[in-house]
C-alpha positions in Angstrom: 26.7 -29.0 2.5 23.8 -27.4 0.6 23.4 -23.6 0.9 20.2 -22.0 2.3 19.4 -20.9 -1.3 19.7 -24.5 -2.5 17.5 -25.8 0.3 14.9 -23.2 -0.5 15.0 -24.2 -4.2 14.5 -27.8 -3.3 11.5 -26.9 -1.1 10.0 -24.8 -4.0 10.4 -27.7 -6.4 8.2 -29.8 -4.2 5.8 -26.9 -3.6 5.4 -26.4 -7.3 4.7 -30.1 -7.9 2.0 -30.4 -5.2 0.2 -27.1 -5.1 -2.4 -25.9 -7.7 -1.1 -23.4 -10.2 -3.7 -20.8 -9.3 -2.6 -20.9 -5.7 1.0 -20.4 -6.7 0.0 -17.5 -9.0 -1.6 -15.6 -6.2 1.6 -15.8 -4.1 3.9 -14.8 -7.0 1.6 -11.9 -7.9 1.7 -10.7 -4.3 5.5 -10.5 -4.4 5.3 -8.4 -7.6 2.6 -6.2 -6.0 4.7 -5.6 -2.9 7.7 -4.6 -5.2 5.4 -2.2 -7.1 4.0 -0.7 -3.9 7.5 0.4 -2.8 6.3 -0.2 0.8 9.8 -1.3 1.8 11.5 1.7 0.2 11.9 3.3 3.6 13.5 0.3 5.2 16.6 1.1 7.2 19.8 0.7 5.1 23.6 0.7 5.4 24.8 3.8 7.3 21.5 4.2 9.3 21.5 3.6 13.0 19.1 1.2 14.6 16.7 2.3 17.4 17.2 1.1 21.0 14.6 -1.4 22.1 13.8 -4.0 24.8 11.8 -7.1 24.0 11.0 -10.4 25.8 12.4 -13.6 24.3 10.9 -17.0 23.8 11.5 -17.7 27.6 9.8 -14.4 28.5 13.1 -12.9 29.6 13.6 -9.2 28.8 16.5 -8.6 26.3 17.9 -5.1 26.0 19.5 -4.5 22.6 21.7 -1.9 24.3 23.3 -4.7 26.4 23.8 -6.9 23.3 25.4 -4.1 21.2 27.7 -3.0 23.9 28.8 -6.5 24.9 29.6 -7.7 21.3 31.6 -6.3 18.4 28.8 -7.0 16.0 25.1 -7.8 16.4 23.1 -9.7 13.7 19.4 -9.0 13.7 17.2 -11.3 11.7 13.5 -10.6 11.3 11.2 -13.5 10.3 7.5 -13.9 9.7 6.8 -17.0 11.8 7.2 -20.7 12.3 4.3 -21.3 9.8 6.8 -20.3 7.1 8.9 -23.1 5.6 11.4 -20.5 4.4 11.8 -19.1 7.9 12.3 -22.6 9.3 15.0 -23.3 6.7 16.7 -20.0 7.5 16.7 -20.6 11.2 18.2 -24.0 10.7 20.9 -22.5 8.5 21.6 -19.7 11.0 22.0 -22.3 13.8 24.8 -23.9 11.7 26.9 -20.7 11.9 26.0 -19.7 15.4 29.3 -21.0 16.9 31.3 -19.2 14.1 29.5 -15.9 14.9 30.4 -16.3 18.6 34.1 -16.7 17.7 33.8 -13.5 15.7 32.3 -11.7 18.7 29.0 -11.4 16.9 25.6 -11.8 18.7 22.7 -13.3 16.8 19.2 -12.2 17.6 16.0 -13.1 15.7 12.7 -11.2 15.9 9.2 -12.4 15.0 5.6 -11.1 15.7 4.5 -14.6 16.6 3.6 -15.4 20.2 6.2 -16.6 22.7 4.6 -20.0 22.9 5.1 -20.5 19.2 8.7 -19.2 19.4 9.5 -21.5 22.4 8.3 -24.5 20.4 10.3 -23.4 17.4 13.4 -22.8 19.6 13.2 -26.3 21.1 12.3 -28.0 17.8 15.4 -26.7 16.1 17.6 -26.6 19.2 18.6 -23.0 18.6 21.4 -21.3 20.5 20.0 -17.8 19.9 17.1 -15.8 21.2 13.8 -15.3 19.4 12.4 -12.0 20.5 8.7 -11.3 20.6 8.1 -8.3 18.4 4.5 -7.8 19.4 2.4 -5.9 16.8 5.6 -5.6 14.7 6.6 -2.6 16.7 10.3 -2.9 15.9 9.7 -4.1 12.4 7.8 -0.9 11.8 10.7 1.2 13.1 12.9 -0.7 10.7 10.4 0.1 7.9 9.8 -3.6 7.0 6.3 -4.3 8.2 3.4 -4.7 5.7 -0.1 -6.2 5.7 -1.1 -9.2 3.6 -3.6 -8.7 0.8 -7.1 -10.3 1.0 -6.1 -12.7 -1.8 -3.0 -13.9 0.0 -5.0 -14.3 3.3 -7.5 -16.4 1.5 -4.8 -18.5 -0.1 -3.0 -19.0 3.2 -6.3 -20.2 4.7 -6.5 -22.8 2.0 -2.9 -23.9 2.8 -3.9 -24.1 6.5 -1.7 -21.2 7.5 -3.3 -19.3 10.4 -1.6 -15.9 10.8 -4.2 -14.8 13.4 -3.5 -17.8 15.6 0.3 -17.3 15.2 0.4 -13.6 16.2 -2.9 -13.3 18.1 -3.1 -9.5 17.6 -6.1 -9.5 15.2 -4.1 -8.3 12.1 -2.5 -9.8 9.1 0.6 -7.7 9.4 4.0 -9.3 9.1 7.6 -8.3 8.7 9.4 -8.7 5.4 12.2 -11.2 6.3 15.3 -9.0 6.7 18.8 -9.4 8.1 20.9 -6.5 9.5 24.5 -6.5 10.8 25.2 -3.7 13.3 28.5 -2.5 14.8 29.1 -1.2 18.3 28.0 2.3 17.3 24.5 1.0 16.4 25.4 1.6 12.8 24.1 -0.8 10.1 27.1 -2.1 8.1 25.0 -4.6 6.1 21.3 -4.8 5.2 19.3 -7.5 3.4 15.7 -6.6 2.6 13.9 -8.2 -0.3 10.2 -8.0 -1.2 10.5 -11.7 -2.2 10.0 -13.6 1.1 11.4 -16.6 -0.6 14.8 -15.0 -0.7 16.8 -15.0 2.5 20.2 -13.8 3.5 22.8 -16.5 3.1 24.5 -17.2 6.5 27.9 -17.3 4.7 27.3 -13.7 3.6 26.9 -12.7 7.2 30.3 -14.3 8.1 32.0 -12.8 5.0 30.7 -9.3 5.8 31.9 -9.4 9.4 35.3 -10.8 8.4 35.7 -8.1 5.8 34.8 -5.4 8.2 37.2 -6.7 10.8 40.0 -6.6 8.2 39.1 -3.1 7.1 39.0 -1.8 10.7 42.1 -3.6 12.0 
């Protein structure tokens, strides 16, 4: 079975064949600019504690993170930009493949996105997901995690050419999105693993999540 990284690489090969070089250059330059800006330098890291929050899910039911953390030994929080992102779709499919393993390890999986609940419900049904997609309206929680940023005018124009409509996806009048990030939290709300990368094409490998949890279980046995 191919890894998430391999699936992303395969998608990128097609993308590079079919999309004009100037369009690709804008997106690559944007990744470098985000790195240079150090906007994600204040993102929550290992050892930090996550804030308490309550958000509605794709079914418009309120989910309290307090209930999730207290009920499970581990909580995996995965932020993604939206269903318009092929990388996010590939990641959600990959996470679904390990959802049952996470349950066995007493780990809850929660995903968060600024896109509207209608979009998330469609995505949830399309990929037959076993986990919640929480509606992080206006990137409120992403901001608390230090991973929200605003797309540049060049990227916005490029996305429009690619028929990606961020305003329609989020319906909040901004081009602010979360940097895709994955956190593993213990029962003390403490982050034991953090994946944050300015390159949105890089995503946390589901196997890494499993490995980190198993290692922590052994260390704390």
